[in-house]
VMD Tcl script that builds the backbone (N, CA, C; Angstrom):
set m [mol new atoms 267]
animate dup $m
set s [atomselect $m all]
$s set {name element resname resid chain x y z} {
  {N N MET 1 A 18.932 -39.262 11.417}
  {CA C MET 1 A 19.268 -38.636 10.479}
  {C C MET 1 A 21.251 -39.644 10.282}
  {N N ALA 2 A 21.213 -39.102 9.355}
  {CA C ALA 2 A 22.841 -39.409 9.097}
  {C C ALA 2 A 24.212 -38.694 9.818}
  {N N HIS 3 A 24.806 -40.110 10.408}
  {CA C HIS 3 A 25.915 -39.629 11.277}
  {C C HIS 3 A 26.839 -39.259 10.639}
  {N N HIS 4 A 27.681 -39.921 9.517}
  {CA C HIS 4 A 28.091 -39.659 8.811}
  {C C HIS 4 A 28.575 -38.394 7.671}
  {N N LYS 5 A 29.743 -38.209 7.936}
  {CA C LYS 5 A 29.945 -36.641 7.416}
  {C C LYS 5 A 29.575 -37.069 5.737}
  {N N SER 6 A 29.975 -38.304 5.331}
  {CA C SER 6 A 29.735 -38.896 3.672}
  {C C SER 6 A 28.154 -39.367 3.458}
  {N N ALA 7 A 27.467 -39.634 4.764}
  {CA C ALA 7 A 26.369 -39.316 4.115}
  {C C ALA 7 A 25.621 -38.023 4.297}
  {N N LEU 8 A 25.864 -37.169 5.154}
  {CA C LEU 8 A 25.902 -36.428 5.333}
  {C C LEU 8 A 25.615 -35.125 4.051}
  {N N LYS 9 A 26.966 -35.270 3.113}
  {CA C LYS 9 A 27.007 -34.886 1.828}
  {C C LYS 9 A 26.132 -35.649 0.820}
  {N N ARG 10 A 25.734 -36.839 1.465}
  {CA C ARG 10 A 25.214 -37.672 0.138}
  {C C ARG 10 A 23.497 -36.691 -0.010}
  {N N VAL 11 A 22.884 -36.988 1.303}
  {CA C VAL 11 A 21.268 -36.439 1.387}
  {C C VAL 11 A 21.598 -34.947 1.263}
  {N N ARG 12 A 22.731 -34.131 1.278}
  {CA C ARG 12 A 22.397 -32.559 0.234}
  {C C ARG 12 A 22.542 -32.635 -1.507}
  {N N GLN 13 A 23.566 -33.809 -1.646}
  {CA C GLN 13 A 23.514 -33.933 -3.268}
  {C C GLN 13 A 21.676 -34.258 -3.544}
  {N N ASN 14 A 21.269 -35.209 -3.390}
  {CA C ASN 14 A 20.006 -36.186 -3.479}
  {C C ASN 14 A 18.898 -35.043 -2.914}
  {N N ARG 15 A 19.044 -33.910 -1.869}
  {CA C ARG 15 A 18.339 -32.568 -1.905}
  {C C ARG 15 A 18.252 -32.059 -4.011}
  {N N LYS 16 A 19.049 -31.297 -4.021}
  {CA C LYS 16 A 19.699 -31.063 -4.784}
  {C C LYS 16 A 19.578 -31.318 -6.038}
  {N N ARG 17 A 19.797 -32.849 -6.799}
  {CA C ARG 17 A 19.115 -33.581 -7.624}
  {C C ARG 17 A 17.977 -33.012 -7.474}
  {N N LYS 18 A 17.021 -33.648 -6.462}
  {CA C LYS 18 A 15.370 -34.164 -6.785}
  {C C LYS 18 A 15.278 -32.196 -7.093}
  {N N ILE 19 A 15.915 -31.558 -7.073}
  {CA C ILE 19 A 14.692 -30.445 -7.510}
  {C C ILE 19 A 15.424 -29.699 -9.099}
  {N N ALA 20 A 16.505 -30.259 -8.744}
  {CA C ALA 20 A 16.976 -30.510 -10.441}
  {C C ALA 20 A 16.308 -31.279 -11.595}
  {N N ASN 21 A 16.148 -32.507 -10.674}
  {CA C ASN 21 A 15.302 -33.440 -11.783}
  {C C ASN 21 A 13.923 -33.030 -12.374}
  {N N ARG 22 A 13.523 -32.457 -10.869}
  {CA C ARG 22 A 11.380 -31.829 -10.941}
  {C C ARG 22 A 11.967 -30.542 -11.902}
  {N N ASN 23 A 12.996 -30.268 -11.760}
  {CA C ASN 23 A 12.681 -28.453 -12.902}
  {C C ASN 23 A 12.680 -28.863 -14.318}
  {N N ASN 24 A 13.756 -30.187 -14.590}
  {CA C ASN 24 A 13.762 -30.222 -15.970}
  {C C ASN 24 A 12.645 -31.456 -15.848}
  {N N LYS 25 A 12.157 -31.941 -15.415}
  {CA C LYS 25 A 11.091 -33.240 -15.990}
  {C C LYS 25 A 9.513 -32.009 -16.613}
  {N N LYS 26 A 9.871 -30.798 -15.128}
  {CA C LYS 26 A 8.614 -29.774 -15.978}
  {C C LYS 26 A 8.910 -29.103 -17.145}
  {N N ARG 27 A 10.494 -28.790 -17.505}
  {CA C ARG 27 A 10.228 -28.404 -18.586}
  {C C ARG 27 A 10.062 -28.903 -19.698}
  {N N ILE 28 A 10.010 -30.633 -19.424}
  {CA C ILE 28 A 9.741 -31.219 -20.857}
  {C C ILE 28 A 8.472 -31.343 -20.735}
  {N N LYS 29 A 7.839 -31.309 -20.324}
  {CA C LYS 29 A 6.317 -31.302 -19.888}
  {C C LYS 29 A 5.428 -30.234 -20.047}
  {N N GLU 30 A 5.944 -28.699 -20.275}
  {CA C GLU 30 A 5.844 -28.016 -21.109}
  {C C GLU 30 A 6.156 -27.608 -22.916}
  {N N SER 31 A 7.169 -28.050 -22.721}
  {CA C SER 31 A 7.627 -28.336 -23.828}
  {C C SER 31 A 6.981 -29.049 -25.052}
  {N N ILE 32 A 6.428 -30.628 -24.649}
  {CA C ILE 32 A 5.832 -30.517 -25.516}
  {C C ILE 32 A 3.960 -30.501 -25.240}
  {N N LYS 33 A 3.442 -30.013 -23.881}
  {CA C LYS 33 A 2.344 -29.451 -24.558}
  {C C LYS 33 A 2.552 -27.973 -25.239}
  {N N GLU 34 A 3.617 -27.409 -25.200}
  {CA C GLU 34 A 3.433 -26.159 -26.401}
  {C C GLU 34 A 3.259 -27.092 -27.914}
  {N N VAL 35 A 4.044 -28.318 -28.207}
  {CA C VAL 35 A 3.555 -28.405 -29.497}
  {C C VAL 35 A 1.940 -28.954 -29.791}
  {N N PHE 36 A 2.015 -29.847 -28.244}
  {CA C PHE 36 A 0.391 -30.348 -29.154}
  {C C PHE 36 A -0.157 -28.689 -28.920}
  {N N ALA 37 A -0.408 -27.629 -28.275}
  {CA C ALA 37 A -1.170 -26.515 -28.666}
  {C C ALA 37 A -1.348 -25.819 -29.960}
  {N N SER 38 A -0.192 -26.373 -30.511}
  {CA C SER 38 A 0.292 -25.294 -31.977}
  {C C SER 38 A -0.898 -25.344 -32.270}
  {N N ASP 39 A -1.049 -24.338 -33.565}
  {CA C ASP 39 A -1.869 -23.997 -34.531}
  {C C ASP 39 A -1.220 -24.913 -35.789}
  {N N THR 40 A -0.731 -24.056 -36.111}
  {CA C THR 40 A 0.370 -23.964 -37.363}
  {C C THR 40 A 1.446 -24.662 -37.773}
  {N N TYR 41 A 1.752 -25.601 -38.518}
  {CA C TYR 41 A 2.728 -26.754 -39.216}
  {C C TYR 41 A 4.179 -26.148 -38.434}
  {N N GLU 42 A 4.275 -24.620 -39.274}
  {CA C GLU 42 A 5.331 -24.253 -38.455}
  {C C GLU 42 A 6.055 -24.181 -37.565}
  {N N VAL 43 A 4.984 -23.234 -37.087}
  {CA C VAL 43 A 5.172 -22.733 -35.389}
  {C C VAL 43 A 5.210 -23.938 -34.147}
  {N N GLY 44 A 4.393 -25.233 -34.971}
  {CA C GLY 44 A 4.954 -26.879 -34.446}
  {C C GLY 44 A 5.836 -27.269 -34.767}
  {N N PHE 45 A 6.480 -26.785 -35.726}
  {CA C PHE 45 A 8.033 -27.603 -36.057}
  {C C PHE 45 A 9.000 -26.859 -34.934}
  {N N GLU 46 A 8.824 -25.165 -34.973}
  {CA C GLU 46 A 10.544 -24.581 -34.401}
  {C C GLU 46 A 10.001 -25.353 -32.764}
  {N N LYS 47 A 8.891 -25.898 -32.265}
  {CA C LYS 47 A 8.250 -25.720 -31.016}
  {C C LYS 47 A 8.848 -27.069 -30.692}
  {N N PHE 48 A 8.700 -27.971 -31.668}
  {CA C PHE 48 A 9.163 -29.390 -31.680}
  {C C PHE 48 A 10.748 -29.499 -31.457}
  {N N LYS 49 A 11.597 -28.782 -32.509}
  {CA C LYS 49 A 13.017 -28.876 -32.660}
  {C C LYS 49 A 13.595 -28.611 -31.262}
  {N N LYS 50 A 12.783 -27.346 -30.639}
  {CA C LYS 50 A 13.513 -27.172 -29.046}
  {C C LYS 50 A 13.369 -27.857 -27.945}
  {N N ALA 51 A 11.830 -29.010 -28.155}
  {CA C ALA 51 A 11.439 -30.313 -27.165}
  {C C ALA 51 A 11.990 -31.586 -27.509}
  {N N ASN 52 A 12.432 -31.397 -28.868}
  {CA C ASN 52 A 13.243 -32.950 -29.566}
  {C C ASN 52 A 14.690 -32.482 -28.895}
  {N N SER 53 A 15.649 -31.378 -28.431}
  {CA C SER 53 A 16.452 -31.478 -28.508}
  {C C SER 53 A 16.988 -31.662 -26.501}
  {N N LEU 54 A 15.832 -30.344 -26.257}
  {CA C LEU 54 A 15.459 -30.425 -24.435}
  {C C LEU 54 A 15.206 -32.854 -23.759}
  {N N LEU 55 A 14.071 -32.850 -24.751}
  {CA C LEU 55 A 14.564 -34.488 -24.874}
  {C C LEU 55 A 15.774 -35.362 -25.120}
  {N N ASP 56 A 16.422 -34.841 -25.760}
  {CA C ASP 56 A 17.946 -36.039 -25.957}
  {C C ASP 56 A 18.793 -35.508 -25.054}
  {N N LYS 57 A 18.541 -34.437 -24.875}
  {CA C LYS 57 A 20.027 -33.542 -23.833}
  {C C LYS 57 A 19.483 -34.306 -22.291}
  {N N LEU 58 A 18.145 -34.226 -22.040}
  {CA C LEU 58 A 17.921 -34.859 -20.471}
  {C C LEU 58 A 18.195 -36.423 -20.635}
  {N N SER 59 A 17.551 -36.889 -21.890}
  {CA C SER 59 A 17.787 -38.396 -21.761}
  {C C SER 59 A 19.096 -38.857 -21.577}
  {N N LEU 60 A 20.317 -38.253 -22.142}
  {CA C LEU 60 A 21.896 -37.789 -22.089}
  {C C LEU 60 A 22.028 -38.313 -20.802}
  {N N ARG 61 A 21.944 -36.771 -19.987}
  {CA C ARG 61 A 22.005 -36.882 -19.061}
  {C C ARG 61 A 21.407 -38.161 -17.908}
  {N N GLY 62 A 20.745 -38.329 -18.271}
  {CA C GLY 62 A 19.464 -39.668 -17.256}
  {C C GLY 62 A 19.309 -39.208 -16.294}
  {N N VAL 63 A 17.966 -37.998 -16.692}
  {CA C VAL 63 A 17.024 -37.521 -16.084}
  {C C VAL 63 A 15.806 -38.693 -16.629}
  {N N ILE 64 A 15.531 -38.892 -17.881}
  {CA C ILE 64 A 14.422 -39.942 -18.171}
  {C C ILE 64 A 15.391 -41.109 -19.271}
  {N N HIS 65 A 14.476 -41.718 -19.106}
  {CA C HIS 65 A 14.789 -43.347 -19.976}
  {C C HIS 65 A 15.557 -42.954 -21.745}
  {N N LYS 66 A 16.137 -43.429 -21.837}
  {CA C LYS 66 A 16.199 -42.942 -23.480}
  {C C LYS 66 A 14.763 -43.441 -24.382}
  {N N ASN 67 A 14.704 -44.828 -24.334}
  {CA C ASN 67 A 13.071 -44.713 -24.788}
  {C C ASN 67 A 12.200 -44.277 -24.433}
  {N N THR 68 A 12.310 -43.426 -23.111}
  {CA C THR 68 A 10.914 -42.916 -23.126}
  {C C THR 68 A 11.055 -41.116 -24.137}
  {N N ALA 69 A 12.157 -40.926 -23.703}
  {CA C ALA 69 A 12.839 -40.082 -24.620}
  {C C ALA 69 A 11.902 -40.358 -25.737}
  {N N ALA 70 A 12.511 -41.028 -26.740}
  {CA C ALA 70 A 12.404 -41.777 -28.080}
  {C C ALA 70 A 10.425 -41.696 -28.288}
  {N N ASN 71 A 10.016 -42.477 -27.280}
  {CA C ASN 71 A 8.517 -42.551 -27.800}
  {C C ASN 71 A 7.920 -41.431 -27.502}
  {N N ARG 72 A 8.093 -40.177 -26.808}
  {CA C ARG 72 A 7.798 -38.805 -26.814}
  {C C ARG 72 A 8.034 -37.967 -27.936}
  {N N LYS 73 A 9.032 -38.165 -28.484}
  {CA C LYS 73 A 9.598 -37.540 -30.429}
  {C C LYS 73 A 8.935 -38.520 -30.941}
  {N N SER 74 A 8.623 -39.336 -30.561}
  {CA C SER 74 A 7.766 -40.027 -31.998}
  {C C SER 74 A 6.176 -39.068 -32.002}
  {N N SER 75 A 5.811 -39.535 -30.763}
  {CA C SER 75 A 4.255 -39.035 -31.289}
  {C C SER 75 A 4.217 -37.666 -30.939}
  {N N LEU 76 A 5.202 -36.693 -30.740}
  {CA C LEU 76 A 5.149 -35.606 -31.471}
  {C C LEU 76 A 5.241 -35.330 -32.920}
  {N N ALA 77 A 6.429 -36.375 -33.609}
  {CA C ALA 77 A 6.706 -36.096 -34.753}
  {C C ALA 77 A 4.931 -36.593 -35.768}
  {N N LYS 78 A 4.729 -38.057 -35.016}
  {CA C LYS 78 A 3.067 -38.318 -35.292}
  {C C LYS 78 A 2.061 -36.914 -35.620}
  {N N HIS 79 A 2.368 -36.028 -33.968}
  {CA C HIS 79 A 1.208 -35.017 -34.190}
  {C C HIS 79 A 1.081 -33.807 -35.270}
  {N N LEU 80 A 2.549 -33.740 -35.454}
  {CA C LEU 80 A 2.823 -32.629 -36.426}
  {C C LEU 80 A 2.961 -33.640 -37.807}
  {N N ASN 81 A 3.126 -34.515 -38.034}
  {CA C ASN 81 A 2.370 -34.681 -40.093}
  {C C ASN 81 A 0.862 -34.777 -39.709}
  {N N LYS 82 A 0.500 -34.904 -38.779}
  {CA C LYS 82 A -1.163 -35.199 -38.913}
  {C C LYS 82 A -1.226 -33.162 -39.046}
  {N N ILE 83 A -1.351 -32.187 -38.244}
  {CA C ILE 83 A -1.151 -31.069 -38.473}
  {C C ILE 83 A -0.835 -30.248 -40.381}
  {N N LYS 84 A 0.665 -31.052 -40.693}
  {CA C LYS 84 A 0.531 -30.883 -41.967}
  {C C LYS 84 A -0.335 -31.793 -42.943}
  {N N ALA 85 A -0.757 -32.588 -42.723}
  {CA C ALA 85 A -1.359 -33.511 -43.830}
  {C C ALA 85 A -2.908 -32.393 -43.791}
  {N N ALA 86 A -3.442 -31.870 -42.368}
  {CA C ALA 86 A -5.013 -31.518 -42.036}
  {C C ALA 86 A -4.241 -29.833 -42.781}
  {N N GLU 87 A -3.152 -29.498 -42.983}
  {CA C GLU 87 A -2.964 -27.990 -44.082}
  {C C GLU 87 A -2.991 -28.388 -45.198}
  {N N ALA 88 A -2.974 -29.270 -45.789}
  {CA C ALA 88 A -2.510 -29.938 -47.077}
  {C C ALA 88 A -3.940 -29.883 -47.500}
  {N N LYS 89 A -4.518 -30.291 -46.832}
  {CA C LYS 89 A -7.032 -30.614 -47.873}
  {C C LYS 89 A -6.780 -29.108 -47.875}
}
mol reanalyze $m
mol bondsrecalc $m
mol representation Tube
mol addrep $m
């Protein structure tokens, strides 16, 4: 166990950040699942906007890497375009 005050504080901060990061990553996963679970383009697009915003915010904060956020946004957009094409037929 740490003996210095600063090391003890660092342990406390790391514990808080770990919990916050875990919750944020869970929010990302849930929002992505909602987009993939949507049946219509309109519903999917609304959920896509929320997921997009969340990915941007968390990549700026450093919870996830910016390229990871870009890849996930891209896959969500591809999925929405498939739904839109299927509805057009």
